[in-house]
PDB file with one MODEL, atoms N, CA, C and O in Angstrom:
MODEL        1
ATOM      1  N   MET A   1      19.501 -13.827  14.775  1.00  0.00           N
ATOM      2  CA  MET A   1      18.399 -14.517  13.510  1.00  0.00           C
ATOM      3  C   MET A   1      17.125 -14.262  14.165  1.00  0.00           C
ATOM      4  O   MET A   1      16.143 -14.922  13.825  1.00  0.00           O
ATOM      5  N   THR A   2      17.000 -12.962  15.490  1.00  0.00           N
ATOM      6  CA  THR A   2      15.540 -13.024  15.491  1.00  0.00           C
ATOM      7  C   THR A   2      15.029 -11.487  15.838  1.00  0.00           C
ATOM      8  O   THR A   2      14.036 -11.084  16.443  1.00  0.00           O
ATOM      9  N   ASP A   3      16.265 -10.718  15.117  1.00  0.00           N
ATOM     10  CA  ASP A   3      16.123  -9.632  15.148  1.00  0.00           C
ATOM     11  C   ASP A   3      14.678  -8.965  14.015  1.00  0.00           C
ATOM     12  O   ASP A   3      14.568  -9.211  12.814  1.00  0.00           O
ATOM     13  N   PHE A   4      14.198  -8.530  14.442  1.00  0.00           N
ATOM     14  CA  PHE A   4      12.701  -7.974  14.055  1.00  0.00           C
ATOM     15  C   PHE A   4      12.467  -6.714  13.700  1.00  0.00           C
ATOM     16  O   PHE A   4      11.294  -6.430  13.939  1.00  0.00           O
ATOM     17  N   LYS A   5      13.304  -5.483  13.050  1.00  0.00           N
ATOM     18  CA  LYS A   5      13.408  -4.968  12.091  1.00  0.00           C
ATOM     19  C   LYS A   5      11.686  -4.230  11.296  1.00  0.00           C
ATOM     20  O   LYS A   5      10.981  -4.369  10.296  1.00  0.00           O
ATOM     21  N   GLU A   6      11.718  -3.849  11.913  1.00  0.00           N
ATOM     22  CA  GLU A   6      10.576  -3.369  10.891  1.00  0.00           C
ATOM     23  C   GLU A   6      10.784  -2.531   9.729  1.00  0.00           C
ATOM     24  O   GLU A   6       9.899  -2.415   8.881  1.00  0.00           O
ATOM     25  N   ASN A   7      11.967  -1.902   9.632  1.00  0.00           N
ATOM     26  CA  ASN A   7      12.489  -1.174   8.780  1.00  0.00           C
ATOM     27  C   ASN A   7      13.686  -1.843   7.271  1.00  0.00           C
ATOM     28  O   ASN A   7      14.267  -1.184   6.410  1.00  0.00           O
ATOM     29  N   LYS A   8      13.663  -3.212   7.480  1.00  0.00           N
ATOM     30  CA  LYS A   8      15.174  -4.089   7.298  1.00  0.00           C
ATOM     31  C   LYS A   8      13.918  -3.692   5.800  1.00  0.00           C
ATOM     32  O   LYS A   8      12.712  -3.463   5.894  1.00  0.00           O
ATOM     33  N   GLU A   9      14.480  -3.722   4.982  1.00  0.00           N
ATOM     34  CA  GLU A   9      13.963  -3.923   3.464  1.00  0.00           C
ATOM     35  C   GLU A   9      14.946  -4.639   2.828  1.00  0.00           C
ATOM     36  O   GLU A   9      16.161  -4.770   2.974  1.00  0.00           O
ATOM     37  N   LEU A  10      13.922  -5.162   1.921  1.00  0.00           N
ATOM     38  CA  LEU A  10      14.627  -6.440   0.215  1.00  0.00           C
ATOM     39  C   LEU A  10      13.861  -5.861  -0.435  1.00  0.00           C
ATOM     40  O   LEU A  10      13.018  -4.987  -0.235  1.00  0.00           O
ATOM     41  N   TYR A  11      14.547  -6.938  -2.017  1.00  0.00           N
ATOM     42  CA  TYR A  11      13.655  -6.629  -3.016  1.00  0.00           C
ATOM     43  C   TYR A  11      12.464  -7.299  -3.062  1.00  0.00           C
ATOM     44  O   TYR A  11      12.588  -8.495  -2.799  1.00  0.00           O
ATOM     45  N   CYS A  12      11.348  -6.933  -3.308  1.00  0.00           N
ATOM     46  CA  CYS A  12      10.399  -7.555  -3.235  1.00  0.00           C
ATOM     47  C   CYS A  12      10.302  -8.734  -4.825  1.00  0.00           C
ATOM     48  O   CYS A  12      10.790  -8.045  -5.721  1.00  0.00           O
ATOM     49  N   ARG A  13      10.048  -9.589  -5.198  1.00  0.00           N
ATOM     50  CA  ARG A  13       9.832 -10.442  -6.329  1.00  0.00           C
ATOM     51  C   ARG A  13       8.594  -9.977  -7.764  1.00  0.00           C
ATOM     52  O   ARG A  13       8.530  -9.892  -8.990  1.00  0.00           O
ATOM     53  N   ARG A  14       7.541  -9.730  -6.128  1.00  0.00           N
ATOM     54  CA  ARG A  14       6.254  -9.442  -6.615  1.00  0.00           C
ATOM     55  C   ARG A  14       5.913  -7.958  -7.326  1.00  0.00           C
ATOM     56  O   ARG A  14       4.958  -7.801  -8.087  1.00  0.00           O
ATOM     57  N   LEU A  15       6.756  -7.005  -6.989  1.00  0.00           N
ATOM     58  CA  LEU A  15       6.354  -5.424  -6.853  1.00  0.00           C
ATOM     59  C   LEU A  15       7.103  -5.096  -7.854  1.00  0.00           C
ATOM     60  O   LEU A  15       6.625  -4.665  -8.903  1.00  0.00           O
ATOM     61  N   GLY A  16       8.591  -5.289  -7.617  1.00  0.00           N
ATOM     62  CA  GLY A  16       9.756  -5.311  -8.775  1.00  0.00           C
ATOM     63  C   GLY A  16      10.285  -3.953  -7.379  1.00  0.00           C
ATOM     64  O   GLY A  16      10.147  -2.833  -7.871  1.00  0.00           O
ATOM     65  N   HIS A  17      10.658  -3.902  -6.314  1.00  0.00           N
ATOM     66  CA  HIS A  17      11.358  -2.897  -5.877  1.00  0.00           C
ATOM     67  C   HIS A  17      11.402  -3.258  -4.409  1.00  0.00           C
ATOM     68  O   HIS A  17      10.540  -3.944  -3.859  1.00  0.00           O
ATOM     69  N   LYS A  18      12.446  -2.756  -3.824  1.00  0.00           N
ATOM     70  CA  LYS A  18      12.425  -2.881  -2.301  1.00  0.00           C
ATOM     71  C   LYS A  18      11.405  -2.299  -1.461  1.00  0.00           C
ATOM     72  O   LYS A  18      10.855  -1.198  -1.506  1.00  0.00           O
ATOM     73  N   VAL A  19      11.268  -3.355  -0.631  1.00  0.00           N
ATOM     74  CA  VAL A  19       9.905  -2.207   0.473  1.00  0.00           C
ATOM     75  C   VAL A  19      11.173  -3.210   1.702  1.00  0.00           C
ATOM     76  O   VAL A  19      12.156  -3.947   1.626  1.00  0.00           O
ATOM     77  N   PRO A  20      10.069  -2.429   2.968  1.00  0.00           N
ATOM     78  CA  PRO A  20      10.381  -3.080   4.179  1.00  0.00           C
ATOM     79  C   PRO A  20       9.852  -3.840   4.771  1.00  0.00           C
ATOM     80  O   PRO A  20       8.653  -3.925   4.507  1.00  0.00           O
ATOM     81  N   PHE A  21      10.402  -4.811   5.882  1.00  0.00           N
ATOM     82  CA  PHE A  21       9.563  -5.881   6.387  1.00  0.00           C
ATOM     83  C   PHE A  21       8.107  -5.200   6.483  1.00  0.00           C
ATOM     84  O   PHE A  21       7.108  -5.441   5.806  1.00  0.00           O
ATOM     85  N   SER A  22       8.250  -4.478   7.301  1.00  0.00           N
ATOM     86  CA  SER A  22       6.867  -3.805   7.806  1.00  0.00           C
ATOM     87  C   SER A  22       5.508  -3.907   6.492  1.00  0.00           C
ATOM     88  O   SER A  22       4.322  -4.120   6.742  1.00  0.00           O
ATOM     89  N   TYR A  23       5.956  -3.743   5.457  1.00  0.00           N
ATOM     90  CA  TYR A  23       4.736  -3.742   4.300  1.00  0.00           C
ATOM     91  C   TYR A  23       4.930  -5.534   4.045  1.00  0.00           C
ATOM     92  O   TYR A  23       3.877  -6.126   3.808  1.00  0.00           O
ATOM     93  N   CYS A  24       6.087  -6.295   4.084  1.00  0.00           N
ATOM     94  CA  CYS A  24       5.569  -7.806   3.667  1.00  0.00           C
ATOM     95  C   CYS A  24       4.196  -8.361   5.211  1.00  0.00           C
ATOM     96  O   CYS A  24       3.166  -9.017   5.059  1.00  0.00           O
ATOM     97  N   ALA A  25       4.842  -7.692   6.715  1.00  0.00           N
ATOM     98  CA  ALA A  25       4.053  -8.432   7.137  1.00  0.00           C
ATOM     99  C   ALA A  25       2.449  -7.755   6.815  1.00  0.00           C
ATOM    100  O   ALA A  25       1.810  -8.778   7.058  1.00  0.00           O
ATOM    101  N   ALA A  26       1.867  -7.189   6.606  1.00  0.00           N
ATOM    102  CA  ALA A  26       1.067  -6.505   6.353  1.00  0.00           C
ATOM    103  C   ALA A  26       0.298  -5.649   5.180  1.00  0.00           C
ATOM    104  O   ALA A  26      -0.605  -4.819   5.070  1.00  0.00           O
ATOM    105  N   GLU A  27       1.457  -6.553   4.188  1.00  0.00           N
ATOM    106  CA  GLU A  27       0.852  -6.286   3.063  1.00  0.00           C
ATOM    107  C   GLU A  27      -0.922  -6.679   1.976  1.00  0.00           C
ATOM    108  O   GLU A  27      -1.315  -6.185   0.919  1.00  0.00           O
ATOM    109  N   GLY A  28      -1.792  -8.149   3.233  1.00  0.00           N
ATOM    110  CA  GLY A  28      -3.038  -7.890   2.772  1.00  0.00           C
ATOM    111  C   GLY A  28      -4.019  -7.117   3.842  1.00  0.00           C
ATOM    112  O   GLY A  28      -5.124  -7.428   4.287  1.00  0.00           O
ATOM    113  N   ILE A  29      -3.292  -6.151   4.040  1.00  0.00           N
ATOM    114  CA  ILE A  29      -3.516  -5.716   6.111  1.00  0.00           C
ATOM    115  C   ILE A  29      -3.827  -6.220   6.485  1.00  0.00           C
ATOM    116  O   ILE A  29      -2.865  -6.878   6.878  1.00  0.00           O
ATOM    117  N   THR A  30      -5.139  -6.905   7.056  1.00  0.00           N
ATOM    118  CA  THR A  30      -5.039  -7.821   7.615  1.00  0.00           C
ATOM    119  C   THR A  30      -4.237  -9.142   7.862  1.00  0.00           C
ATOM    120  O   THR A  30      -4.384  -9.738   8.930  1.00  0.00           O
ATOM    121  N   MET A  31      -3.281  -9.672   6.769  1.00  0.00           N
ATOM    122  CA  MET A  31      -2.526 -10.754   7.170  1.00  0.00           C
ATOM    123  C   MET A  31      -1.265 -10.444   5.923  1.00  0.00           C
ATOM    124  O   MET A  31      -1.268  -9.692   4.948  1.00  0.00           O
ATOM    125  N   PRO A  32      -0.361 -11.275   6.400  1.00  0.00           N
ATOM    126  CA  PRO A  32       1.015 -11.006   5.825  1.00  0.00           C
ATOM    127  C   PRO A  32       1.344 -11.212   4.308  1.00  0.00           C
ATOM    128  O   PRO A  32       0.339 -11.696   3.786  1.00  0.00           O
ATOM    129  N   CYS A  33       2.454 -11.022   3.288  1.00  0.00           N
ATOM    130  CA  CYS A  33       2.040 -10.829   2.026  1.00  0.00           C
ATOM    131  C   CYS A  33       2.276 -12.740   1.848  1.00  0.00           C
ATOM    132  O   CYS A  33       3.221 -13.099   2.551  1.00  0.00           O
ATOM    133  N   ARG A  34       1.810 -13.566   1.307  1.00  0.00           N
ATOM    134  CA  ARG A  34       1.437 -14.982   0.783  1.00  0.00           C
ATOM    135  C   ARG A  34       3.523 -15.843   0.906  1.00  0.00           C
ATOM    136  O   ARG A  34       4.001 -16.879   1.368  1.00  0.00           O
ATOM    137  N   ILE A  35       3.957 -14.863   0.332  1.00  0.00           N
ATOM    138  CA  ILE A  35       5.418 -15.754  -0.129  1.00  0.00           C
ATOM    139  C   ILE A  35       6.957 -14.256   1.333  1.00  0.00           C
ATOM    140  O   ILE A  35       8.131 -13.889   1.298  1.00  0.00           O
ATOM    141  N   ILE A  36       5.711 -14.048   2.256  1.00  0.00           N
ATOM    142  CA  ILE A  36       6.702 -13.870   3.393  1.00  0.00           C
ATOM    143  C   ILE A  36       7.906 -14.843   4.041  1.00  0.00           C
ATOM    144  O   ILE A  36       8.918 -14.566   4.684  1.00  0.00           O
ATOM    145  N   TYR A  37       7.405 -15.947   3.634  1.00  0.00           N
ATOM    146  CA  TYR A  37       8.432 -17.231   4.474  1.00  0.00           C
ATOM    147  C   TYR A  37       9.615 -17.230   3.868  1.00  0.00           C
ATOM    148  O   TYR A  37      10.595 -17.150   4.609  1.00  0.00           O
ATOM    149  N   GLN A  38       9.913 -17.342   1.914  1.00  0.00           N
ATOM    150  CA  GLN A  38      10.311 -17.869   1.153  1.00  0.00           C
ATOM    151  C   GLN A  38      11.074 -16.318   0.820  1.00  0.00           C
ATOM    152  O   GLN A  38      12.019 -16.297   0.031  1.00  0.00           O
ATOM    153  N   CYS A  39      10.689 -15.303   1.343  1.00  0.00           N
ATOM    154  CA  CYS A  39      11.603 -13.812   0.997  1.00  0.00           C
ATOM    155  C   CYS A  39      12.320 -13.741   2.266  1.00  0.00           C
ATOM    156  O   CYS A  39      13.512 -13.444   2.352  1.00  0.00           O
ATOM    157  N   TRP A  40      11.103 -14.190   3.834  1.00  0.00           N
ATOM    158  CA  TRP A  40      12.332 -13.469   4.667  1.00  0.00           C
ATOM    159  C   TRP A  40      13.015 -14.584   6.271  1.00  0.00           C
ATOM    160  O   TRP A  40      13.321 -14.356   7.441  1.00  0.00           O
ATOM    161  N   ALA A  41      12.956 -15.925   5.237  1.00  0.00           N
ATOM    162  CA  ALA A  41      12.945 -17.010   5.771  1.00  0.00           C
ATOM    163  C   ALA A  41      14.926 -16.602   6.221  1.00  0.00           C
ATOM    164  O   ALA A  41      15.337 -16.307   7.343  1.00  0.00           O
ATOM    165  N   ASP A  42      15.641 -16.709   5.141  1.00  0.00           N
ATOM    166  CA  ASP A  42      17.486 -16.390   5.526  1.00  0.00           C
ATOM    167  C   ASP A  42      17.500 -15.343   6.390  1.00  0.00           C
ATOM    168  O   ASP A  42      18.573 -15.384   6.991  1.00  0.00           O
ATOM    169  N   ARG A  43      16.813 -14.387   6.764  1.00  0.00           N
ATOM    170  CA  ARG A  43      17.328 -13.486   7.290  1.00  0.00           C
ATOM    171  C   ARG A  43      16.912 -12.854   8.873  1.00  0.00           C
ATOM    172  O   ARG A  43      17.485 -12.192   9.738  1.00  0.00           O
ATOM    173  N   MET A  44      15.546 -13.492   8.677  1.00  0.00           N
ATOM    174  CA  MET A  44      15.112 -13.596   9.901  1.00  0.00           C
ATOM    175  C   MET A  44      14.209 -14.789  10.530  1.00  0.00           C
ATOM    176  O   MET A  44      13.536 -15.403   9.703  1.00  0.00           O
ATOM    177  N   SER A  45      14.081 -15.290  12.190  1.00  0.00           N
ATOM    178  CA  SER A  45      13.006 -16.093  12.233  1.00  0.00           C
ATOM    179  C   SER A  45      11.710 -15.998  11.923  1.00  0.00           C
ATOM    180  O   SER A  45      10.953 -15.674  12.838  1.00  0.00           O
ATOM    181  N   ILE A  46      11.284 -16.191  10.911  1.00  0.00           N
ATOM    182  CA  ILE A  46       9.729 -15.513  10.109  1.00  0.00           C
ATOM    183  C   ILE A  46       8.713 -16.386  10.763  1.00  0.00           C
ATOM    184  O   ILE A  46       7.501 -16.175  10.813  1.00  0.00           O
ATOM    185  N   ASN A  47       9.313 -17.309  11.214  1.00  0.00           N
ATOM    186  CA  ASN A  47       7.565 -18.416  11.612  1.00  0.00           C
ATOM    187  C   ASN A  47       8.093 -17.883  13.014  1.00  0.00           C
ATOM    188  O   ASN A  47       7.211 -17.058  13.253  1.00  0.00           O
ATOM    189  N   GLU A  48       8.860 -17.830  13.964  1.00  0.00           N
ATOM    190  CA  GLU A  48       8.622 -16.806  15.746  1.00  0.00           C
ATOM    191  C   GLU A  48       8.074 -15.401  15.510  1.00  0.00           C
ATOM    192  O   GLU A  48       7.541 -14.798  16.442  1.00  0.00           O
ATOM    193  N   TYR A  49       8.157 -14.997  14.608  1.00  0.00           N
ATOM    194  CA  TYR A  49       7.830 -14.080  14.402  1.00  0.00           C
ATOM    195  C   TYR A  49       6.036 -13.435  14.302  1.00  0.00           C
ATOM    196  O   TYR A  49       5.327 -12.609  14.876  1.00  0.00           O
ATOM    197  N   LEU A  50       5.919 -14.716  12.872  1.00  0.00           N
ATOM    198  CA  LEU A  50       4.658 -14.539  12.732  1.00  0.00           C
ATOM    199  C   LEU A  50       3.837 -15.003  13.714  1.00  0.00           C
ATOM    200  O   LEU A  50       2.742 -14.488  13.943  1.00  0.00           O
ATOM    201  N   GLU A  51       4.342 -16.079  14.406  1.00  0.00           N
ATOM    202  CA  GLU A  51       3.561 -16.968  15.516  1.00  0.00           C
ATOM    203  C   GLU A  51       2.985 -15.744  16.569  1.00  0.00           C
ATOM    204  O   GLU A  51       1.826 -15.694  16.984  1.00  0.00           O
ATOM    205  N   THR A  52       3.771 -15.041  16.809  1.00  0.00           N
ATOM    206  CA  THR A  52       3.482 -13.764  17.791  1.00  0.00           C
ATOM    207  C   THR A  52       2.376 -13.100  17.229  1.00  0.00           C
ATOM    208  O   THR A  52       1.353 -12.700  17.784  1.00  0.00           O
ATOM    209  N   LYS A  53       2.812 -13.021  15.753  1.00  0.00           N
ATOM    210  CA  LYS A  53       1.454 -11.761  15.356  1.00  0.00           C
ATOM    211  C   LYS A  53      -0.164 -12.639  14.909  1.00  0.00           C
ATOM    212  O   LYS A  53      -1.213 -12.003  15.012  1.00  0.00           O
ATOM    213  N   PHE A  54      -0.179 -13.944  14.481  1.00  0.00           N
ATOM    214  CA  PHE A  54      -1.120 -14.320  13.802  1.00  0.00           C
ATOM    215  C   PHE A  54      -1.647 -15.494  14.636  1.00  0.00           C
ATOM    216  O   PHE A  54      -1.019 -16.004  15.564  1.00  0.00           O
ATOM    217  N   THR A  55      -3.097 -15.948  14.130  1.00  0.00           N
ATOM    218  CA  THR A  55      -3.552 -16.689  14.594  1.00  0.00           C
ATOM    219  C   THR A  55      -3.478 -18.633  14.084  1.00  0.00           C
ATOM    220  O   THR A  55      -3.838 -18.865  12.929  1.00  0.00           O
ATOM    221  N   PRO A  56      -3.123 -19.601  14.771  1.00  0.00           N
ATOM    222  CA  PRO A  56      -2.618 -20.942  13.607  1.00  0.00           C
ATOM    223  C   PRO A  56      -3.495 -20.920  12.380  1.00  0.00           C
ATOM    224  O   PRO A  56      -3.101 -21.326  11.287  1.00  0.00           O
ATOM    225  N   GLU A  57      -5.046 -20.290  12.665  1.00  0.00           N
ATOM    226  CA  GLU A  57      -5.779 -20.383  11.492  1.00  0.00           C
ATOM    227  C   GLU A  57      -5.310 -19.380   9.840  1.00  0.00           C
ATOM    228  O   GLU A  57      -5.242 -19.635   8.638  1.00  0.00           O
ATOM    229  N   GLN A  58      -5.046 -17.978  10.895  1.00  0.00           N
ATOM    230  CA  GLN A  58      -4.788 -17.396   9.878  1.00  0.00           C
ATOM    231  C   GLN A  58      -3.215 -17.850   8.956  1.00  0.00           C
ATOM    232  O   GLN A  58      -3.079 -18.196   7.782  1.00  0.00           O
ATOM    233  N   LEU A  59      -2.340 -17.695   9.897  1.00  0.00           N
ATOM    234  CA  LEU A  59      -1.528 -18.979   9.504  1.00  0.00           C
ATOM    235  C   LEU A  59      -1.645 -19.825   8.587  1.00  0.00           C
ATOM    236  O   LEU A  59      -0.952 -19.720   7.576  1.00  0.00           O
ATOM    237  N   SER A  60      -2.738 -21.063   8.776  1.00  0.00           N
ATOM    238  CA  SER A  60      -2.861 -21.317   7.997  1.00  0.00           C
ATOM    239  C   SER A  60      -3.023 -21.234   6.788  1.00  0.00           C
ATOM    240  O   SER A  60      -2.571 -22.183   6.148  1.00  0.00           O
ATOM    241  N   LYS A  61      -3.580 -20.319   6.143  1.00  0.00           N
ATOM    242  CA  LYS A  61      -4.234 -19.575   4.680  1.00  0.00           C
ATOM    243  C   LYS A  61      -2.949 -19.201   3.819  1.00  0.00           C
ATOM    244  O   LYS A  61      -2.837 -19.334   2.601  1.00  0.00           O
ATOM    245  N   LEU A  62      -1.893 -18.646   4.812  1.00  0.00           N
ATOM    246  CA  LEU A  62      -0.946 -18.410   3.811  1.00  0.00           C
ATOM    247  C   LEU A  62       0.084 -19.938   3.275  1.00  0.00           C
ATOM    248  O   LEU A  62       0.832 -20.070   2.306  1.00  0.00           O
ATOM    249  N   HIS A  63      -0.253 -20.806   4.264  1.00  0.00           N
ATOM    250  CA  HIS A  63       0.256 -22.349   3.112  1.00  0.00           C
ATOM    251  C   HIS A  63      -0.342 -22.837   2.216  1.00  0.00           C
ATOM    252  O   HIS A  63       0.214 -23.664   1.493  1.00  0.00           O
ATOM    253  N   ALA A  64      -2.042 -22.340   1.956  1.00  0.00           N
ATOM    254  CA  ALA A  64      -2.602 -22.774   1.511  1.00  0.00           C
ATOM    255  C   ALA A  64      -2.368 -22.590  -0.088  1.00  0.00           C
ATOM    256  O   ALA A  64      -2.274 -21.445  -0.529  1.00  0.00           O
ATOM    257  N   PRO A  65      -2.240 -24.080  -1.249  1.00  0.00           N
ATOM    258  CA  PRO A  65      -1.667 -23.154  -2.575  1.00  0.00           C
ATOM    259  C   PRO A  65      -2.354 -22.368  -3.170  1.00  0.00           C
ATOM    260  O   PRO A  65      -3.584 -22.373  -3.223  1.00  0.00           O
ATOM    261  N   ALA A  66      -1.287 -21.284  -3.896  1.00  0.00           N
ATOM    262  CA  ALA A  66      -2.044 -19.911  -4.352  1.00  0.00           C
ATOM    263  C   ALA A  66      -3.488 -20.566  -5.680  1.00  0.00           C
ATOM    264  O   ALA A  66      -3.253 -21.502  -6.444  1.00  0.00           O
ATOM    265  N   GLN A  67      -4.600 -19.960  -5.660  1.00  0.00           N
ATOM    266  CA  GLN A  67      -5.051 -20.168  -7.121  1.00  0.00           C
ATOM    267  C   GLN A  67      -4.282 -19.578  -8.434  1.00  0.00           C
ATOM    268  O   GLN A  67      -3.786 -18.451  -8.431  1.00  0.00           O
ATOM    269  N   PRO A  68      -4.240 -20.349  -9.418  1.00  0.00           N
ATOM    270  CA  PRO A  68      -4.501 -20.354 -10.217  1.00  0.00           C
ATOM    271  C   PRO A  68      -4.395 -18.429 -11.347  1.00  0.00           C
ATOM    272  O   PRO A  68      -5.401 -17.755 -11.572  1.00  0.00           O
ATOM    273  N   LYS A  69      -3.425 -18.162 -11.661  1.00  0.00           N
ATOM    274  CA  LYS A  69      -3.499 -16.370 -12.071  1.00  0.00           C
ATOM    275  C   LYS A  69      -5.618 -16.272 -12.909  1.00  0.00           C
ATOM    276  O   LYS A  69      -6.585 -15.516 -12.828  1.00  0.00           O
ATOM    277  N   ILE A  70      -5.317 -17.327 -13.468  1.00  0.00           N
ATOM    278  CA  ILE A  70      -6.280 -17.047 -14.735  1.00  0.00           C
ATOM    279  C   ILE A  70      -7.758 -17.459 -13.958  1.00  0.00           C
ATOM    280  O   ILE A  70      -8.877 -16.949 -14.015  1.00  0.00           O
ATOM    281  N   ALA A  71      -7.237 -18.569 -13.246  1.00  0.00           N
ATOM    282  CA  ALA A  71      -8.771 -18.639 -12.465  1.00  0.00           C
ATOM    283  C   ALA A  71      -9.309 -17.174 -11.524  1.00  0.00           C
ATOM    284  O   ALA A  71     -10.455 -16.747 -11.379  1.00  0.00           O
ATOM    285  N   SER A  72      -7.824 -16.564 -10.909  1.00  0.00           N
ATOM    286  CA  SER A  72      -8.644 -15.146 -10.164  1.00  0.00           C
ATOM    287  C   SER A  72      -9.174 -14.205 -11.040  1.00  0.00           C
ATOM    288  O   SER A  72      -9.998 -13.382 -10.641  1.00  0.00           O
ATOM    289  N   ILE A  73      -8.675 -14.250 -12.536  1.00  0.00           N
ATOM    290  CA  ILE A  73      -8.378 -13.593 -13.744  1.00  0.00           C
ATOM    291  C   ILE A  73     -10.812 -13.831 -13.924  1.00  0.00           C
ATOM    292  O   ILE A  73     -11.866 -13.194 -13.889  1.00  0.00           O
ATOM    293  N   VAL A  74     -10.304 -15.027 -14.075  1.00  0.00           N
ATOM    294  CA  VAL A  74     -11.977 -15.277 -14.736  1.00  0.00           C
ATOM    295  C   VAL A  74     -12.699 -15.118 -13.309  1.00  0.00           C
ATOM    296  O   VAL A  74     -13.893 -14.967 -13.567  1.00  0.00           O
ATOM    297  N   GLU A  75     -12.559 -15.095 -12.305  1.00  0.00           N
ATOM    298  CA  GLU A  75     -13.113 -15.183 -10.662  1.00  0.00           C
ATOM    299  C   GLU A  75     -13.817 -13.597 -11.147  1.00  0.00           C
ATOM    300  O   GLU A  75     -14.969 -13.346 -11.499  1.00  0.00           O
ATOM    301  N   LEU A  76     -12.537 -12.622 -10.992  1.00  0.00           N
ATOM    302  CA  LEU A  76     -12.928 -10.954 -11.402  1.00  0.00           C
ATOM    303  C   LEU A  76     -13.650 -11.117 -11.944  1.00  0.00           C
ATOM    304  O   LEU A  76     -14.653 -11.381 -11.280  1.00  0.00           O
ATOM    305  N   ILE A  77     -13.842 -11.129 -13.282  1.00  0.00           N
ATOM    306  CA  ILE A  77     -14.407 -10.608 -14.447  1.00  0.00           C
ATOM    307  C   ILE A  77     -15.803 -11.609 -14.169  1.00  0.00           C
ATOM    308  O   ILE A  77     -16.547 -11.475 -15.140  1.00  0.00           O
ATOM    309  N   SER A  78     -16.141 -12.162 -13.582  1.00  0.00           N
ATOM    310  CA  SER A  78     -17.571 -12.724 -12.885  1.00  0.00           C
ATOM    311  C   SER A  78     -17.813 -11.925 -12.340  1.00  0.00           C
ATOM    312  O   SER A  78     -18.662 -11.137 -12.756  1.00  0.00           O
ATOM    313  N   ARG A  79     -17.285 -11.776 -11.340  1.00  0.00           N
ATOM    314  CA  ARG A  79     -18.098 -10.886  -9.651  1.00  0.00           C
ATOM    315  C   ARG A  79     -18.495  -9.202 -11.171  1.00  0.00           C
ATOM    316  O   ARG A  79     -19.589  -9.202 -11.734  1.00  0.00           O
ATOM    317  N   ALA A  80     -17.725  -8.380 -11.417  1.00  0.00           N
ATOM    318  CA  ALA A  80     -17.469  -7.735 -11.915  1.00  0.00           C
ATOM    319  C   ALA A  80     -19.218  -7.648 -12.586  1.00  0.00           C
ATOM    320  O   ALA A  80     -20.168  -6.926 -12.282  1.00  0.00           O
ATOM    321  N   ARG A  81     -19.042  -8.836 -13.685  1.00  0.00           N
ATOM    322  CA  ARG A  81     -20.169  -8.786 -14.158  1.00  0.00           C
ATOM    323  C   ARG A  81     -21.287  -9.040 -13.580  1.00  0.00           C
ATOM    324  O   ARG A  81     -22.219  -8.772 -14.339  1.00  0.00           O
ATOM    325  N   ASN A  82     -21.678  -9.498 -12.420  1.00  0.00           N
ATOM    326  CA  ASN A  82     -22.649  -9.972 -11.716  1.00  0.00           C
ATOM    327  C   ASN A  82     -23.059  -8.135 -10.922  1.00  0.00           C
ATOM    328  O   ASN A  82     -24.176  -7.797 -10.528  1.00  0.00           O
ATOM    329  N   THR A  83     -21.704  -7.197 -10.890  1.00  0.00           N
ATOM    330  CA  THR A  83     -22.276  -5.999 -10.263  1.00  0.00           C
ATOM    331  C   THR A  83     -22.390  -4.914 -11.142  1.00  0.00           C
ATOM    332  O   THR A  83     -22.671  -3.737 -10.911  1.00  0.00           O
ATOM    333  N   ALA A  84     -22.208  -5.315 -11.861  1.00  0.00           N
ATOM    334  CA  ALA A  84     -22.784  -3.993 -13.216  1.00  0.00           C
ATOM    335  C   ALA A  84     -23.623  -3.540 -13.404  1.00  0.00           C
ATOM    336  O   ALA A  84     -24.332  -4.523 -13.190  1.00  0.00           O
ATOM    337  N   ASP A  85     -24.562  -2.507 -13.756  1.00  0.00           N
ATOM    338  CA  ASP A  85     -25.138  -2.098 -13.856  1.00  0.00           C
ATOM    339  C   ASP A  85     -26.226  -2.718 -15.372  1.00  0.00           C
ATOM    340  O   ASP A  85     -26.738  -1.674 -15.774  1.00  0.00           O
ATOM    341  N   PRO A  86     -26.391  -3.096 -15.668  1.00  0.00           N
ATOM    342  CA  PRO A  86     -26.836  -3.494 -17.058  1.00  0.00           C
ATOM    343  C   PRO A  86     -27.630  -2.494 -16.929  1.00  0.00           C
ATOM    344  O   PRO A  86     -28.504  -2.215 -16.108  1.00  0.00           O
ATOM    345  N   ALA A  87     -26.943  -1.651 -18.453  1.00  0.00           N
ATOM    346  CA  ALA A  87     -27.695  -0.746 -19.168  1.00  0.00           C
ATOM    347  C   ALA A  87     -27.919  -0.365 -20.471  1.00  0.00           C
ATOM    348  O   ALA A  87     -28.714   0.540 -20.722  1.00  0.00           O
TER     349      ALA A  87
ENDMDL
END
């Protein structure tokens, strides 16, 4: 169960196609995908792997509740308005 082959693949519920484990482990560039536990827990010792690659502080961010999508969209719109050039 501790087999950490970076090229193992599974179907990604977020993207809609197969992705390798290496993508999931670095989906956020410096952080793994927020649902990596749900996807890979029954295929490998994901906790053991992540604990060797990330700090406890980084991993705690994965357990934080996700922001609702509408709140994310409103936040993005607000940021875009604030950075847009008033013409």
